[in-house]
C-alpha positions as CSV (number, residue, x, y, z in Angstrom):
1,M,21.3,22.1,9.9
2,G,19.1,19.5,8.2
3,E,17.9,19.3,4.6
4,K,15.1,21.6,3.7
5,T,11.8,19.8,3.2
6,N,8.4,20.7,1.9
7,N,5.1,20.1,3.7
8,A,5.0,16.4,2.8
9,G,8.4,15.9,4.4
10,L,10.1,15.4,1.0
11,P,13.3,17.1,0.1
12,Q,12.6,20.4,-1.6
13,E,14.5,19.5,-4.7
14,R,11.7,17.0,-5.4
15,G,9.8,20.0,-6.7
16,N,6.1,20.4,-6.4
17,N,4.0,18.2,-4.2
18,T,2.8,15.8,-7.0
19,M,3.3,12.2,-7.7
20,N,2.5,9.7,-10.4
21,A,-0.3,7.2,-9.7
22,L,-2.1,4.5,-11.8
23,V,-5.8,5.4,-11.4
24,Y,-9.1,4.2,-12.6
25,D,-12.6,5.6,-12.4
26,T,-14.7,2.8,-13.9
27,Y,-14.7,-0.9,-13.6
28,G,-13.2,-2.8,-16.5
29,T,-10.1,-4.3,-18.0
30,P,-6.6,-3.0,-17.5
31,E,-7.3,-0.6,-20.4
32,V,-9.3,1.6,-18.0
33,L,-6.1,2.3,-15.9
34,R,-4.2,5.5,-16.7
35,L,-1.2,7.3,-15.3
36,E,-2.2,10.6,-13.6
37,K,-0.4,13.3,-11.6
38,L,-2.0,13.7,-8.1
39,A,-1.1,15.5,-4.9
40,I,1.2,13.6,-2.6
41,P,-1.1,12.7,0.4
42,M,-0.4,13.9,3.9
43,P,-0.5,11.4,6.7
44,K,-3.3,11.6,9.2
45,D,-2.6,11.2,13.0
46,H,-1.8,7.5,13.1
47,E,-0.5,7.2,9.5
48,V,2.8,7.3,7.8
49,L,3.7,8.5,4.3
50,I,5.6,5.8,2.4
51,E,7.7,6.3,-0.7
52,V,6.7,3.2,-2.6
53,H,9.7,1.2,-3.8
54,A,7.8,-1.9,-4.8
55,T,4.2,-3.2,-5.0
56,S,2.7,-6.5,-6.1
57,V,-0.3,-7.1,-8.3
58,N,-2.5,-9.9,-7.1
59,S,-6.1,-11.2,-7.3
60,W,-7.5,-8.6,-5.0
61,D,-6.4,-5.9,-7.5
62,W,-7.8,-7.8,-10.4
63,D,-11.1,-8.4,-8.7
64,L,-11.5,-4.7,-7.7
65,L,-10.5,-3.6,-11.2
66,H,-13.2,-5.7,-12.7
67,G,-15.8,-5.1,-9.9
68,K,-16.3,-8.9,-9.6
69,P,-17.6,-10.7,-7.7
70,F,-20.4,-8.2,-7.3
71,V,-19.9,-8.1,-3.6
72,N,-16.8,-6.0,-4.3
73,R,-19.2,-3.3,-5.5
74,I,-21.1,-3.0,-2.2
75,G,-21.1,0.7,-1.4
76,A,-19.5,1.4,-4.8
77,V,-21.9,0.1,-7.4
78,R,-21.3,2.5,-10.3
79,Q,-17.7,3.5,-9.7
80,P,-14.8,2.1,-7.7
81,R,-14.5,3.0,-4.0
82,Y,-10.7,3.4,-4.3
83,R,-9.1,5.2,-7.3
84,I,-5.7,3.7,-6.8
85,L,-5.3,-0.1,-6.5
86,G,-2.3,-1.8,-4.8
87,A,-2.6,-3.4,-1.4
88,D,0.8,-5.0,-0.9
89,V,3.6,-2.5,-0.7
90,A,7.2,-2.0,0.4
91,G,9.0,1.3,0.8
92,R,10.6,3.9,3.0
93,V,8.8,6.1,5.5
94,I,9.0,9.7,4.5
95,A,6.8,11.4,7.1
96,V,4.7,10.4,10.1
97,G,1.3,11.7,11.4
98,A,1.2,13.6,14.7
99,S,0.2,10.5,16.7
100,A,2.2,7.9,14.9
101,T,4.8,6.2,17.1
102,R,5.8,2.9,15.5
103,F,8.0,4.4,12.7
104,K,10.1,7.4,11.9
105,P,11.3,8.9,8.6
106,G,13.8,6.6,6.9
107,D,12.4,3.3,8.3
108,K,12.0,0.6,5.7
109,V,8.6,-1.0,5.9
110,F,6.2,-3.4,4.1
111,G,2.5,-4.3,4.6
112,D,-1.0,-4.9,3.4
113,L,-3.0,-1.7,2.7
114,S,-6.3,-3.4,1.9
115,G,-7.8,-2.5,5.3
116,C,-6.7,1.2,5.1
117,G,-7.5,2.5,1.7
118,W,-5.2,0.8,-0.9
119,G,-3.1,3.1,-3.0
120,G,0.1,1.1,-3.6
121,F,0.1,1.8,-7.4
122,A,1.5,5.2,-6.8
123,E,4.9,6.8,-6.0
124,Y,3.7,7.6,-2.4
125,V,0.9,6.3,-0.2
126,C,-0.3,7.0,3.3
127,A,-1.0,3.9,5.5
128,A,-2.1,3.2,9.0
129,E,1.0,2.5,11.0
130,N,-0.6,-0.8,12.3
131,A,-0.9,-2.1,8.7
132,L,2.9,-2.1,8.4
133,T,5.9,-3.9,9.7
134,P,9.6,-3.3,9.5
135,K,11.2,-4.8,6.3
136,P,13.7,-7.5,7.3
137,A,17.2,-6.6,6.3
138,G,17.7,-9.9,4.5
139,I,15.2,-9.2,1.8
140,N,14.8,-6.5,-0.9
141,Y,11.8,-4.3,-1.5
142,V,10.4,-6.5,-4.3
143,Q,10.5,-9.6,-2.1
144,A,8.9,-7.8,0.7
145,A,6.0,-6.5,-1.5
146,A,5.3,-10.0,-2.6
147,I,4.7,-11.3,0.9
148,P,1.5,-9.8,2.4
149,Q,-1.4,-11.5,0.4
150,A,0.6,-14.5,-0.8
151,A,1.9,-15.3,2.7
152,V,-1.5,-15.0,4.3
153,L,-3.1,-17.2,1.7
154,A,-0.3,-19.8,2.1
155,L,-0.7,-19.7,5.9
156,Q,-4.5,-20.1,5.7
157,G,-4.0,-23.1,3.3
158,L,-1.6,-24.7,5.8
159,R,-4.0,-24.1,8.7
160,D,-7.1,-25.1,6.8
161,R,-5.9,-28.1,4.7
162,G,-2.4,-28.8,6.0
163,S,-0.9,-29.9,9.3
164,C,-0.2,-26.4,10.7
165,K,-2.0,-25.6,13.9
166,R,-3.1,-22.0,14.6
167,D,-0.8,-21.5,17.6
168,S,2.2,-23.3,16.1
169,V,5.4,-21.5,15.4
170,F,7.4,-22.2,12.2
């Protein structure tokens, strides 16, 4: 018989269904960030719940925190659209939505959550399964979490200014 789990797919000894998250409710400097206990999210149909092992802080987080450039406030003029920053994450799949097929609990993944709700500055986050990819065995979680934004920017630079062609393979 398997280990008993709660409704989020977490081992029951984890206790209640709460997690720590770094949240903000107003634009500003890092001083507006605070640690808060929140409910662990439940994955929707095509999502997976990830136990976050590492996340990176990058310019996207900084820009959203400050609400600058002003275009970042479209649809969220007075308060941030997302309470939890963190786009680049790496972790382990804990639970999957009813229609999720790419991953199963226990899979090690990493990816960019900027297109599916952010939330990496928390112990757990739900993400669209198509925003994630399997973590290569040869790198650790910290290295994997550093890849999404930095790698895309580097590739864009190589394509735009360097000698790398769009269809070339490294």
